[in-house]
C-alpha positions as CSV (number, residue, x, y, z in Angstrom):
1,X,119.9,-18.0,-80.7
2,X,123.2,-18.5,-80.6
3,X,126.0,-17.1,-79.2
4,X,129.8,-17.5,-79.5
5,X,131.1,-16.5,-76.2
6,X,133.5,-17.5,-73.7
7,X,133.5,-20.5,-71.3
8,X,135.6,-20.5,-68.3
9,X,137.7,-23.4,-67.2
10,X,140.5,-23.9,-65.0
11,X,140.8,-23.7,-61.2
12,X,140.5,-20.6,-58.6
13,X,142.4,-17.6,-59.5
14,X,144.0,-19.2,-62.3
15,X,141.5,-19.0,-65.2
16,X,141.8,-20.2,-68.6
17,X,138.7,-19.9,-71.5
18,X,137.2,-21.7,-74.2
19,X,135.7,-20.2,-76.9
20,X,132.0,-21.9,-77.5
21,X,129.3,-21.4,-79.8
22,X,126.6,-21.8,-77.3
23,X,122.6,-21.7,-76.8
24,X,122.4,-17.7,-75.5
25,X,119.9,-19.2,-72.6
26,X,122.1,-21.7,-71.2
27,X,124.7,-21.2,-68.7
28,X,128.2,-19.6,-68.9
29,X,129.9,-23.4,-68.8
30,X,126.6,-25.2,-69.7
31,X,126.1,-27.8,-72.9
32,X,128.0,-26.2,-75.9
33,X,127.4,-27.1,-79.6
34,X,131.1,-26.5,-80.7
35,X,134.2,-25.7,-79.6
36,X,135.9,-23.3,-81.6
37,X,139.4,-22.7,-79.4
38,X,140.7,-21.3,-75.9
39,X,142.0,-18.0,-74.6
40,X,145.0,-17.8,-71.9
41,X,145.1,-14.3,-70.5
42,X,147.8,-15.1,-67.6
43,X,150.2,-15.7,-69.6
44,X,153.0,-13.4,-71.5
45,X,151.8,-12.4,-74.1
46,X,148.1,-13.8,-73.5
47,X,147.5,-16.4,-75.6
48,X,144.3,-16.9,-78.2
49,X,144.0,-19.7,-80.4
50,X,140.4,-19.9,-82.5
51,X,139.6,-21.4,-85.7
52,X,138.3,-18.5,-87.8
53,X,136.7,-20.5,-90.7
54,X,134.4,-22.0,-88.1
55,X,133.9,-18.2,-86.5
56,X,133.1,-17.2,-89.6
57,X,130.5,-19.9,-90.4
58,X,128.9,-19.9,-87.5
59,X,128.1,-15.5,-88.0
60,X,126.9,-16.3,-91.0
61,X,124.5,-18.9,-89.6
62,X,123.5,-16.0,-87.3
63,X,125.6,-16.8,-84.1
64,X,126.4,-13.6,-82.5
65,X,129.9,-13.0,-80.9
66,X,129.7,-11.6,-77.1
67,X,131.2,-8.1,-76.0
68,X,134.6,-9.8,-75.3
69,X,135.2,-12.1,-77.8
70,X,134.7,-9.4,-80.5
71,X,137.3,-7.4,-78.9
72,X,139.7,-10.5,-78.2
73,X,139.1,-11.1,-81.9
74,X,139.5,-7.6,-83.0
75,X,143.1,-7.9,-80.7
76,X,144.4,-11.1,-82.7
77,X,143.6,-10.7,-86.2
78,X,144.2,-13.8,-88.1
79,X,147.0,-14.3,-89.9
80,X,146.6,-14.2,-93.5
81,X,147.1,-17.9,-95.5
82,X,150.7,-16.7,-97.0
83,X,152.4,-15.4,-94.1
84,X,151.6,-18.5,-92.6
85,X,153.4,-20.8,-95.9
86,X,156.3,-18.5,-95.6
87,X,156.8,-19.4,-91.7
88,X,157.1,-23.4,-92.2
89,X,160.7,-24.8,-91.7
90,X,163.3,-25.3,-94.1
91,X,164.2,-28.9,-94.9
92,X,167.4,-29.7,-93.0
93,X,170.3,-30.8,-95.4
94,X,172.1,-33.1,-94.4
95,X,176.2,-32.9,-95.1
96,X,177.6,-35.6,-97.7
97,X,178.9,-38.6,-96.2
98,X,182.1,-40.1,-96.9
99,X,182.6,-43.6,-98.5
100,X,182.5,-46.1,-95.4
101,X,186.1,-47.7,-96.6
102,X,187.6,-44.3,-96.8
103,X,186.3,-44.1,-93.6
104,X,188.1,-47.2,-92.1
105,X,191.2,-45.9,-93.7
106,X,191.2,-42.9,-92.1
107,X,190.4,-44.6,-88.3
108,X,193.6,-47.3,-89.7
109,X,196.0,-44.4,-90.2
110,X,195.8,-42.9,-86.8
111,X,196.1,-45.8,-85.1
112,X,199.1,-46.9,-87.1
113,X,201.0,-43.6,-86.3
114,X,200.3,-43.5,-83.0
115,X,202.3,-46.5,-82.4
């Protein structure tokens, strides 16, 4: 049976976790089927980045969520697609540029006025 659970990575006393699909009999950090995202508990606020579409795909195929992953997904729900579209950055509007000959005239007038 497949499970969606955390796999520990990172150094000693600095844990980071991967959210993976893995055979339930495999060791915690063993070979996984697919990497779904990551979880960083030590940053403030904690970061959970998961591909929610793939999680729903694997659960539909029979994979079971571990208790920890289930609680993490409940704490960090997926944002609706409309919110992601509204958060896009608006294009930068550049001010109109004066013609090159007017810039040369103003530069020439300034130099003549100071002599």
